[in-house]
N, C-alpha and C positions, 0 to 999 in steps of 0.2 A: 652380560646380556645385554644388547641391543634393542631397546624401545622400537616400534614398529607402528609409523604413522598412517594410520587408515585415510584413505582420502575420498571424497564426496565424486563423482562425476555424474556428468548430466544435469551441471547447477542452472541456475536463471539465477538473474538480474533484474527483478521487476521493479518497476518506477511508480508510485501511488501517489498523484501530485507532487511533494517536494521530496519526499522520502524513497530512500532505497533498501530493497530488501534484498536476500539470499536465498531460494528457495529451493527446491528439486523441478528438476522440467515437469514431473509428474504432477507437483501442484500446484504450479505455474499455470497449467493446464484447466486443472481444476477452478483455479482464480478466473481466471478470462470466461470460463463457463458459467460460472456464478453469475461475472458480473454481465454477461450477454442478456439477461433477464431483470438487471435490476432496474430498478424505477428512481427519477432524481428526487430527494427529499431536500425540501427547502424552508429556513426557518427565519422571518423576518422579524425582528425587533421592532416594536411601535413606541417612537418616544411618549412618553407621559402626558406632552402639551399637545400631541394629536389623538389620544384616547380618553375616552371617559373613564370614570372613578372605577366603575364596573367594568370593565373591559379588559381582558388580557393582554399582556405585554408583550404577545409574539402572536404571528400568523404563521402557520404551515402550510403548505402545498404538497403533493405529494404526485407525481407524473411529469409530464414533457421532456422533451429531449435530455438525454444524460448527458452531461458536460463531464468527463471525467480524464485527465489526462492520466494516460495508463499505458506504460513501456514494458518490453520484455523483450531480451538478449540474452543468448547464450553466453555465460562466464564460462571462460577458457578454466581449466584445470591450473593450470601453473599462477592465475590469476587468484582465483580460489584460494590456494595454497599459500600465496605470497600474504594475501590480508589475513587470513586465518591464524597463520603461524608466527608472518616476521611484522604483520602490524603492529601498529599502537596498541594498546592494552588500556580498557577505561581504567580511570581510576577508583 
């Protein structure tokens, strides 16, 4: 009896910041739709010599332009299979 390898078609490679992920095209579209309405969150550290004794150590801002590096590209099935079944395995 031979094991049959099931493959995932219509996969996408998405890059968010410096990391890359593989998801279905449907999920990639959902992620893009969710990010379309995202607001920017900024957290600034305030050094201890620039704040009072009772002041918080961080400032938070929500809003402004979304500065996100987000790329989506179709991942060919043969590349998916090579990475999934022949690529290096985590230790």
